[in-house]
C-alpha positions as CSV (number, residue, x, y, z in Angstrom):
1,M,100.0,-142.5,-88.3
2,T,100.1,-145.8,-86.4
3,A,99.6,-145.3,-82.8
4,T,102.8,-145.7,-80.7
5,N,102.9,-148.8,-78.2
6,I,104.5,-148.4,-75.0
7,V,106.2,-150.9,-72.6
8,W,107.4,-150.1,-69.2
9,I,110.2,-152.4,-67.8
10,S,110.6,-151.7,-64.0
11,T,112.6,-153.2,-61.2
12,H,112.8,-152.7,-57.5
13,D,115.5,-151.4,-55.3
14,I,118.4,-150.4,-57.5
15,N,120.5,-147.4,-58.0
16,Q,122.4,-146.8,-61.3
17,H,124.4,-149.9,-60.7
18,I,124.3,-151.2,-64.4
19,G,126.5,-151.2,-67.2
20,P,125.2,-148.0,-69.0
21,Y,126.0,-146.0,-65.9
22,A,129.5,-147.2,-65.2
23,D,131.0,-143.7,-66.1
24,V,128.2,-141.9,-64.1
25,W,127.8,-143.7,-60.7
26,P,130.1,-145.6,-58.5
27,Q,129.8,-149.3,-59.1
28,P,130.2,-152.0,-56.5
29,D,131.7,-154.3,-59.0
30,R,132.1,-154.7,-62.7
31,P,128.4,-154.5,-64.0
32,K,127.2,-157.6,-66.1
33,T,124.1,-156.1,-67.9
34,P,124.5,-156.8,-71.7
35,R,120.8,-156.4,-72.4
36,L,120.6,-153.0,-70.5
37,D,123.8,-151.9,-72.3
38,A,122.3,-152.5,-75.5
39,L,118.9,-150.8,-74.7
40,A,120.9,-147.7,-73.6
41,A,123.1,-147.8,-76.8
42,E,119.9,-147.9,-78.8
43,G,118.2,-145.2,-76.8
44,V,118.6,-142.4,-74.2
45,R,120.2,-142.7,-70.9
46,F,119.1,-140.1,-68.2
47,D,122.1,-139.5,-66.0
48,Q,120.3,-137.7,-63.2
49,A,116.9,-139.3,-62.6
50,F,115.2,-139.2,-59.3
51,A,112.3,-140.9,-57.4
52,A,109.7,-138.9,-55.5
53,A,110.3,-140.9,-52.4
54,P,113.0,-143.6,-51.4
55,V,110.4,-146.4,-50.9
56,C,108.1,-148.4,-53.1
57,A,104.5,-147.2,-52.6
58,P,104.9,-143.5,-52.6
59,S,107.4,-143.5,-55.5
60,R,105.1,-145.7,-57.6
61,A,102.1,-143.6,-56.8
62,A,103.8,-140.6,-58.2
63,I,104.9,-142.4,-61.3
64,M,101.2,-143.7,-62.0
65,T,99.8,-140.2,-61.3
66,G,102.3,-137.7,-62.5
67,C,101.8,-136.1,-59.0
68,Y,103.9,-135.4,-55.9
69,P,103.0,-137.6,-53.1
70,I,102.8,-134.9,-50.6
71,S,100.3,-133.2,-52.5
72,T,98.0,-136.3,-53.1
73,G,98.3,-137.8,-49.6
74,T,100.2,-140.7,-50.8
75,M,103.5,-140.0,-49.1
76,H,103.4,-142.6,-46.3
77,M,104.7,-146.3,-46.7
78,R,101.8,-147.5,-47.0
79,T,98.5,-146.1,-47.0
80,K,95.1,-146.1,-48.8
81,A,94.7,-142.3,-49.9
82,A,91.8,-140.4,-51.4
83,P,93.6,-138.2,-54.0
84,P,92.0,-135.1,-55.3
85,S,89.1,-135.9,-57.6
86,E,90.9,-135.0,-60.8
87,V,93.6,-137.5,-60.2
88,R,93.5,-141.0,-62.3
89,L,96.0,-143.7,-62.7
90,L,97.9,-143.2,-65.9
91,S,96.7,-146.4,-67.6
92,E,93.1,-145.1,-67.6
93,Y,94.1,-142.3,-69.9
94,F,95.6,-144.7,-72.4
95,R,92.6,-147.0,-72.0
96,A,90.1,-144.1,-72.9
97,A,92.2,-143.4,-76.0
98,G,91.7,-146.9,-77.2
99,Y,94.9,-148.6,-75.9
100,Y,94.9,-152.1,-74.5
101,T,96.5,-151.6,-71.0
102,T,98.2,-154.4,-69.0
103,N,100.0,-154.5,-65.7
104,N,102.1,-157.6,-64.9
105,W,101.6,-157.6,-62.0
106,F,103.0,-155.5,-59.1
107,T,100.6,-152.4,-58.2
108,D,101.4,-150.6,-55.0
109,F,99.8,-147.3,-56.1
110,Q,98.5,-146.2,-52.6
111,V,95.0,-147.0,-53.7
112,E,92.9,-149.9,-54.5
113,T,93.5,-150.5,-58.2
114,P,90.0,-150.1,-59.8
115,P,88.9,-152.2,-62.9
116,T,88.8,-149.0,-64.9
117,A,92.6,-148.8,-64.8
118,F,93.7,-151.9,-66.7
119,D,92.2,-154.4,-69.2
120,D,94.5,-157.0,-67.4
121,C,96.4,-156.7,-64.1
122,S,97.6,-160.1,-63.4
123,A,100.6,-162.3,-63.4
124,T,99.8,-163.3,-67.0
125,A,99.1,-159.8,-68.2
126,H,100.6,-159.2,-71.7
127,W,100.3,-157.2,-74.9
128,R,99.9,-160.5,-76.8
129,D,96.3,-160.8,-75.3
130,R,95.1,-157.6,-77.0
131,P,92.2,-157.7,-79.4
132,G,93.6,-157.5,-83.2
133,D,96.3,-154.8,-83.6
134,A,95.2,-152.4,-80.9
135,P,98.0,-150.2,-79.7
136,F,99.0,-151.2,-76.0
137,F,100.4,-149.8,-72.8
138,A,102.1,-152.9,-71.2
139,A,103.9,-152.5,-67.7
140,F,106.2,-155.3,-66.5
141,H,107.4,-155.2,-62.9
142,S,110.1,-157.5,-61.6
143,L,110.8,-158.4,-58.0
144,I,114.1,-159.9,-58.8
145,T,116.1,-157.1,-57.3
146,H,113.8,-156.5,-54.3
147,E,115.5,-156.5,-50.9
148,S,113.5,-159.7,-50.1
149,R,115.7,-161.5,-52.7
150,V,118.9,-160.0,-51.3
151,Y,118.5,-161.5,-47.9
152,G,116.3,-164.4,-48.5
153,D,118.2,-167.5,-49.2
154,D,115.5,-169.4,-51.1
155,A,114.5,-166.3,-53.1
156,Y,117.9,-165.4,-54.0
157,S,118.7,-168.9,-55.1
158,A,115.7,-169.1,-57.3
159,A,116.2,-165.7,-58.9
160,T,120.0,-166.5,-59.6
161,A,119.6,-170.2,-60.6
162,G,120.4,-169.2,-64.1
163,L,123.7,-167.4,-63.6
164,S,126.9,-169.2,-64.4
165,D,130.0,-168.9,-61.9
166,D,131.7,-166.3,-63.9
167,Q,128.6,-164.2,-64.0
168,R,128.6,-164.1,-60.2
169,C,130.0,-161.3,-58.0
170,D,132.9,-162.3,-55.6
171,P,132.0,-160.6,-52.2
172,E,135.8,-159.9,-51.8
173,S,135.8,-157.9,-55.0
174,V,132.9,-155.5,-53.9
175,A,133.6,-151.8,-53.6
176,L,131.6,-150.7,-50.6
177,P,130.4,-147.1,-50.2
178,P,132.2,-145.3,-47.3
179,Y,129.0,-145.1,-45.2
180,H,128.9,-149.0,-44.9
181,P,131.3,-150.9,-42.6
182,D,133.6,-153.4,-44.2
183,T,132.2,-156.6,-42.8
184,P,131.2,-159.9,-44.2
185,A,127.6,-159.3,-43.9
186,F,127.8,-156.2,-45.9
187,R,130.1,-157.6,-48.5
188,W,127.8,-160.6,-48.9
189,A,124.7,-158.5,-49.3
190,W,126.3,-156.2,-52.0
191,S,127.7,-159.3,-53.9
192,R,124.2,-160.7,-53.8
193,Y,122.7,-157.4,-55.0
194,V,125.0,-157.3,-57.9
195,D,124.1,-161.0,-58.9
196,L,120.3,-160.2,-58.7
197,I,120.9,-157.3,-61.1
198,T,122.7,-159.6,-63.5
199,A,119.8,-161.9,-63.4
200,M,117.3,-159.0,-63.7
201,D,119.1,-158.0,-66.9
202,A,118.3,-161.3,-68.4
203,W,114.6,-161.0,-67.6
204,V,114.7,-157.6,-69.4
205,G,116.1,-159.2,-72.4
206,G,113.2,-161.7,-72.5
207,I,110.8,-159.0,-72.8
208,L,112.7,-157.2,-75.4
209,D,113.1,-160.5,-77.3
210,Q,109.3,-160.9,-77.4
211,L,108.8,-157.4,-78.9
212,E,111.3,-158.5,-81.6
213,E,109.5,-161.8,-82.2
214,D,106.2,-160.1,-82.5
215,G,107.6,-157.5,-85.0
216,L,106.7,-154.6,-82.7
217,A,110.2,-153.2,-81.5
218,D,110.4,-150.5,-84.2
219,N,107.0,-149.0,-83.1
220,T,107.2,-149.4,-79.4
221,L,108.6,-146.9,-76.8
222,V,110.5,-149.0,-74.2
223,V,111.2,-147.4,-70.7
224,F,113.3,-149.1,-68.1
225,W,113.4,-147.7,-64.5
226,S,113.7,-148.7,-60.9
227,D,111.3,-147.4,-58.2
228,H,114.1,-146.1,-55.9
229,G,117.5,-146.8,-54.5
230,A,119.2,-149.8,-53.2
231,S,118.1,-151.8,-50.3
232,F,120.7,-151.0,-47.8
233,P,121.1,-148.7,-44.9
234,R,121.2,-144.8,-46.0
235,A,119.7,-145.8,-49.3
236,K,116.3,-147.3,-49.5
237,R,114.1,-145.5,-47.0
238,W,116.5,-142.6,-46.7
239,A,115.8,-139.4,-48.7
240,S,119.3,-139.3,-49.8
241,E,121.2,-139.6,-53.2
242,A,121.4,-143.3,-52.8
243,G,117.8,-143.5,-51.8
244,L,116.4,-141.5,-54.7
245,R,118.7,-141.8,-57.7
246,V,117.7,-144.3,-60.2
247,P,118.3,-145.7,-63.6
248,L,116.0,-144.3,-66.5
249,I,116.5,-145.4,-70.1
250,A,114.1,-144.8,-72.9
251,R,114.3,-146.4,-76.5
252,W,112.1,-145.4,-79.3
253,P,113.4,-146.2,-82.7
254,G,113.2,-143.4,-85.2
255,R,112.5,-140.9,-82.7
256,L,115.0,-140.8,-79.8
257,A,118.6,-140.6,-80.8
258,A,120.5,-143.6,-80.2
259,G,123.2,-143.6,-77.6
260,D,122.1,-140.2,-76.3
261,N,122.8,-139.0,-72.8
262,R,120.7,-136.4,-71.0
263,A,122.6,-134.9,-68.0
264,E,120.0,-132.7,-66.6
265,V,117.8,-133.5,-63.6
266,V,114.6,-135.3,-64.3
267,Q,111.9,-137.2,-62.2
268,L,110.2,-140.5,-62.4
269,L,106.9,-138.6,-62.1
270,D,107.8,-136.9,-65.3
271,L,107.1,-140.4,-67.0
272,A,103.3,-139.8,-66.9
273,P,103.2,-136.7,-69.1
274,T,106.0,-138.0,-71.2
275,M,104.0,-141.2,-72.1
276,L,100.8,-139.1,-72.9
277,E,102.5,-136.7,-75.2
278,A,104.4,-139.6,-76.9
279,A,101.0,-141.2,-77.7
280,G,99.3,-138.0,-78.8
281,I,97.1,-137.9,-75.7
282,A,96.4,-134.7,-73.9
283,I,98.3,-134.1,-70.7
284,P,96.0,-133.2,-67.9
285,E,96.7,-129.8,-66.4
286,H,96.7,-131.2,-62.8
287,M,99.8,-133.4,-63.4
288,H,103.1,-132.0,-61.7
289,G,105.6,-133.7,-63.9
290,R,106.9,-132.3,-67.3
291,S,107.1,-134.0,-70.4
292,L,110.7,-135.1,-71.4
293,F,110.2,-135.2,-75.1
294,T,107.7,-134.5,-77.7
295,A,105.9,-136.9,-79.9
296,D,108.7,-136.9,-82.5
297,G,111.3,-137.6,-79.8
298,T,112.6,-133.9,-79.7
299,P,113.8,-133.3,-76.0
300,R,111.8,-130.8,-74.0
301,P,113.1,-128.4,-71.4
302,V,112.9,-129.8,-67.9
303,A,112.3,-128.5,-64.4
304,P,115.4,-127.1,-62.7
305,Y,114.9,-129.3,-59.6
306,A,113.8,-132.7,-58.4
307,Y,112.1,-133.1,-55.2
308,G,111.9,-135.9,-52.9
309,A,110.3,-136.8,-49.5
310,R,110.4,-139.5,-46.8
311,D,107.5,-139.8,-44.5
312,R,106.2,-142.6,-42.2
313,M,107.9,-146.1,-43.1
314,D,105.6,-148.8,-41.6
315,A,105.3,-147.7,-38.1
316,Q,108.6,-145.5,-38.2
317,E,107.5,-141.8,-37.8
318,D,109.6,-139.3,-39.7
319,A,109.5,-136.3,-42.3
320,V,112.3,-135.4,-44.5
321,R,112.1,-133.1,-47.5
322,T,114.8,-132.8,-50.1
323,I,115.6,-130.8,-53.3
324,R,118.3,-131.5,-56.0
325,D,119.6,-129.5,-58.8
326,D,122.2,-130.5,-61.3
327,R,125.0,-130.5,-58.7
328,F,123.8,-130.1,-55.1
329,R,121.4,-131.9,-52.8
330,Y,119.8,-129.8,-49.9
331,T,117.9,-131.8,-47.2
332,L,115.6,-130.6,-44.6
333,N,115.2,-132.9,-41.6
334,L,111.9,-131.9,-39.9
335,H,112.6,-134.1,-37.0
336,P,116.4,-133.6,-36.3
337,D,116.0,-135.2,-33.0
338,R,115.1,-138.6,-34.4
339,S,117.5,-141.1,-35.9
340,G,117.5,-141.7,-39.6
341,M,117.5,-145.3,-38.7
342,Q,114.8,-145.8,-36.1
343,Y,113.8,-149.2,-35.4
344,N,111.8,-150.7,-38.2
345,H,110.5,-154.2,-37.7
346,Y,111.0,-155.6,-41.2
347,P,114.5,-154.1,-42.2
348,D,115.7,-154.5,-38.7
349,H,115.6,-158.2,-39.4
350,L,117.9,-157.8,-42.5
351,D,121.6,-158.8,-42.3
352,T,122.9,-155.4,-43.0
353,W,120.7,-153.6,-40.5
354,A,121.4,-156.2,-37.9
355,D,125.2,-156.0,-38.4
356,L,125.2,-152.2,-38.1
357,R,123.2,-152.4,-34.9
358,R,125.8,-155.0,-33.6
359,L,128.6,-152.7,-34.3
360,V,126.9,-149.9,-32.6
361,H,126.5,-152.2,-29.6
362,E,130.3,-152.9,-29.7
363,E,130.9,-149.1,-29.4
364,G,128.6,-149.0,-26.5
365,L,130.7,-151.6,-24.9
366,E,133.8,-149.5,-25.5
367,L,132.2,-146.5,-23.9
368,S,131.2,-148.6,-21.1
369,L,134.9,-149.3,-20.4
370,G,135.8,-145.6,-20.8
371,R,137.3,-145.9,-24.3
372,A,136.4,-143.6,-27.3
373,P,134.2,-145.6,-29.8
374,S,136.5,-147.0,-32.6
375,V,134.4,-149.6,-34.5
376,L,132.8,-147.3,-36.9
377,T,133.8,-144.1,-38.7
378,D,132.1,-140.9,-38.0
379,L,130.2,-141.2,-41.3
380,Q,129.1,-144.7,-40.6
381,R,128.2,-143.7,-37.0
382,S,126.0,-141.0,-38.4
383,V,123.8,-143.5,-40.2
384,V,122.6,-144.8,-36.8
385,A,123.1,-141.6,-34.7
386,A,120.2,-140.7,-32.3
387,G,119.9,-137.4,-34.2
388,R,121.0,-135.7,-37.3
389,P,121.5,-132.0,-38.7
390,A,118.2,-129.9,-39.3
391,E,119.9,-129.2,-42.6
392,E,122.2,-130.9,-45.0
393,L,123.9,-129.8,-48.3
394,Y,126.1,-131.9,-50.4
395,D,128.0,-131.2,-53.6
396,V,127.0,-134.4,-55.2
397,G,129.0,-133.6,-58.4
398,S,132.3,-134.0,-56.4
399,D,130.8,-136.1,-53.5
400,P,128.4,-138.8,-54.7
401,H,128.3,-140.6,-51.5
402,E,127.4,-137.5,-49.5
403,T,130.2,-137.6,-47.0
404,R,130.8,-133.9,-46.4
405,N,127.9,-131.9,-45.1
406,L,128.3,-128.2,-46.4
407,A,125.1,-126.8,-44.7
408,D,127.4,-124.9,-42.2
409,D,130.2,-123.9,-44.7
410,P,129.9,-120.2,-45.2
411,A,131.3,-120.6,-48.7
412,Y,128.0,-122.4,-49.7
413,D,125.6,-120.1,-48.0
414,D,124.2,-118.8,-51.4
415,V,123.6,-122.3,-52.6
416,K,121.9,-123.3,-49.4
417,S,119.6,-120.3,-49.4
418,R,118.6,-120.8,-53.1
419,L,117.8,-124.4,-52.4
420,R,116.1,-123.9,-49.1
421,D,113.9,-121.1,-50.6
422,A,113.0,-123.3,-53.8
423,L,112.1,-126.3,-51.4
424,A,109.8,-124.1,-49.2
425,A,108.2,-122.7,-52.4
426,W,107.6,-126.3,-53.7
427,R,105.9,-127.3,-50.4
428,S,103.7,-124.2,-50.4
429,Q,102.7,-124.6,-54.1
430,Y,101.7,-128.2,-53.9
431,G,100.8,-128.4,-50.3
432,D,102.4,-130.7,-47.7
433,L,100.0,-133.2,-46.5
434,G,102.8,-135.1,-44.7
435,Q,102.7,-132.3,-42.0
436,L,99.1,-133.2,-41.0
437,P,98.6,-135.8,-38.3
438,E,97.9,-139.0,-40.2
439,R,94.7,-139.7,-38.2
440,E,93.4,-136.3,-39.4
441,L,94.0,-137.4,-43.1
442,L,92.4,-140.8,-42.4
443,E,89.3,-139.2,-40.9
444,R,89.1,-136.7,-43.9
445,W,89.3,-139.7,-46.3
446,R,87.3,-142.2,-44.1
447,P,84.7,-140.3,-41.9
448,G,83.9,-142.5,-38.8
449,G,86.3,-145.0,-40.2
450,R,84.1,-145.8,-43.4
451,L,84.9,-145.2,-46.9
452,R,82.9,-142.5,-48.7
453,P,80.7,-144.1,-51.3
454,T,81.0,-143.6,-55.2
455,G,77.6,-142.9,-56.3
456,A,76.0,-145.7,-58.5
457,P,75.9,-144.8,-62.3
458,E,72.8,-143.5,-63.9
459,V,72.0,-145.7,-66.9
460,R,69.5,-145.3,-69.5
461,V,68.8,-146.6,-73.1
462,D,68.7,-144.0,-75.6
463,G,67.5,-145.4,-79.0
464,D,70.3,-147.7,-80.0
465,V,72.8,-146.6,-77.4
466,V,73.2,-146.9,-73.6
467,V,74.3,-143.7,-71.8
468,A,75.6,-143.8,-68.3
469,I,76.9,-140.9,-66.0
470,C,78.3,-140.8,-62.5
471,E,77.6,-137.7,-60.3
472,T,80.6,-138.4,-58.0
473,P,83.4,-136.1,-58.9
474,G,86.4,-138.2,-60.0
475,G,84.1,-141.3,-60.7
476,S,84.9,-143.5,-63.6
477,I,82.3,-145.8,-65.1
478,A,82.9,-149.3,-66.3
479,W,80.6,-151.9,-67.8
480,T,80.6,-155.7,-68.4
481,T,78.4,-158.4,-69.7
482,D,80.1,-161.0,-67.5
483,P,77.6,-162.0,-64.8
484,P,78.8,-162.0,-61.2
485,G,80.6,-164.9,-59.8
486,A,82.8,-165.9,-56.8
487,V,85.2,-163.2,-55.7
488,G,88.6,-164.6,-55.0
489,E,90.7,-163.8,-51.9
490,R,93.8,-161.7,-52.0
491,N,96.8,-162.4,-50.1
492,E,98.3,-160.2,-47.5
493,L,100.7,-158.4,-49.9
494,E,98.0,-157.9,-52.6
495,I,95.8,-156.2,-50.0
496,Q,98.5,-154.0,-48.8
497,T,99.5,-153.0,-52.3
498,G,95.9,-152.5,-53.7
499,S,95.8,-155.3,-56.2
500,P,92.5,-155.5,-58.1
501,V,89.7,-157.6,-56.4
502,P,89.7,-160.9,-58.5
503,D,86.0,-161.0,-59.4
504,G,86.7,-162.9,-62.6
505,R,85.0,-160.4,-64.8
506,R,86.4,-158.1,-67.7
507,W,85.4,-154.6,-67.2
508,N,85.2,-152.2,-70.1
509,L,85.9,-148.5,-69.5
510,Y,83.0,-146.4,-70.3
511,T,84.0,-143.2,-72.2
512,S,81.0,-142.4,-74.4
513,P,77.6,-143.9,-75.1
514,I,77.9,-147.6,-76.2
515,P,75.8,-149.6,-78.7
516,R,72.9,-151.3,-77.0
517,P,74.2,-154.9,-76.3
518,S,72.3,-158.0,-77.1
519,S,72.8,-159.3,-73.5
520,T,72.6,-158.2,-69.8
521,V,75.0,-155.4,-69.0
522,W,76.3,-154.6,-65.6
523,F,77.6,-151.0,-64.8
524,G,79.7,-149.8,-61.8
525,A,81.7,-146.7,-60.8
526,W,85.0,-146.2,-59.0
527,R,86.6,-143.2,-57.6
528,L,90.1,-143.5,-56.1
529,G,90.0,-143.8,-52.4
530,Y,86.2,-144.4,-52.2
531,A,84.1,-147.4,-52.0
532,P,83.0,-148.8,-55.2
533,S,79.4,-147.8,-56.3
534,P,76.5,-150.3,-56.1
535,Q,76.2,-152.0,-59.5
536,I,73.5,-151.2,-61.9
537,V,71.8,-154.0,-64.1
538,L,70.6,-153.3,-67.5
539,A,68.3,-155.9,-69.1
540,T,68.7,-155.1,-72.9
541,D,65.7,-156.9,-74.1
542,T,63.4,-154.9,-71.9
543,G,65.5,-151.8,-71.2
544,E,64.9,-152.3,-67.5
545,V,67.5,-150.8,-65.3
546,R,67.8,-152.1,-61.7
547,P,70.2,-152.2,-58.9
548,A,72.3,-155.4,-58.8
549,E,73.1,-157.4,-55.7
550,A,75.3,-155.6,-53.3
551,A,78.9,-155.4,-54.8
552,A,81.4,-157.6,-52.8
553,E,83.3,-155.8,-50.2
554,V,86.9,-155.3,-50.9
555,R,88.9,-158.0,-49.2
């Protein structure tokens, strides 16, 4: 059987505000997403899909490891964690199975992305560069819908330059969620958000067209997803329905039933085991997600709950845990005395955040005159309130915007107790590293402020093959015949998101003894959250093994 190719198409910062979900999730305007409409018509739409966190880095770490962030230490926004030794990035499993793996280009996996993870992780990475007809795992990540595009004039203009006037959203036609005030700033931002989704849809279409051009569409599993919810107050950065609910569509011709809808609760971290099973690769026991379908496309039973967490956001300290079944969301605010909208330097400079702060200030002026505040509704005021309930419970089936907290309603005591107990059991089973002081975690990962080293691989020539081992648990070995050269600089975002160090070399993942090369070979080892090992040089003409010059420090 021909190996299945896999393409991921992901975007940033959107809820289910696309055409395929028009009958599932409240829409701000008439969706204009013809390519995603067609993708869903040809595949499966997951109606209740959820991120593990309402912000990029912990969510993407969960997707790329199949593990809950609170268990691997990847729950803060952002960090550089040292996950348990058994944890690998998903693409490495594909690479070990003979797949050509690419990532174009965004990472943000909460670790330094090692050269063992991808054959190519760059802005030009593409399946078209694979050797011969090798199967591929190719991930494409668009920033078109990122909040920086919503609020940045130049970035918005560039992203939407191809839209015609009739494709653009009129701010006056936008249907705002009830927790947002009806102001020009919110209408303007929501209309831009809709425009950017339309532009993103065209980008998705370009990738799908390339699959068709290459004759690969019929043997490629395509998955479209967003990393978390929309970039507005009470969505992105909030462990709420709007912060965690995302689109998830999968097309696999001849395997997944075209036009199918799955209503059960699923998690984005289920993607890792699902992709492995689809490719016929064994699912590691340590993964927390569950495969959504078999290698022939048959749906698998899913877990009864989806879990989410919010922890530190930049310098904003918080901790929220939440659980969702097929109807209700229960949320535990571990710091109910803190506002859900504490000051956060980056988003507080965005127009919607600033506008909400302005309206709160106006209510303060009303109070100063002895008047009851009247600018915001109670629901809108709760977004920026100084505190919040310790427990929240919402019937999302009838109240998708979470407007009525049922936690104190005796009629829902049984539901609250069931979900509260399930959430506590989850935290106990998987561990909740978010409850540890972060400095304690950092000291555990970097004793004395220094990364622990990955041991240098032990290399030897054994007849016609070269054998290498690494004694560090969790260490992966790679080799290259490309000699060391200048190491490029990474910009601030690339450093924060852990993009690979640009050393200009192509590293091959070592999985078993390799034929003795005819040229000099360099070996190195990498373990997530550790410093790279010293490199080892094998002179194949003499069989001499020696240390290379000190590997370049991560910059």
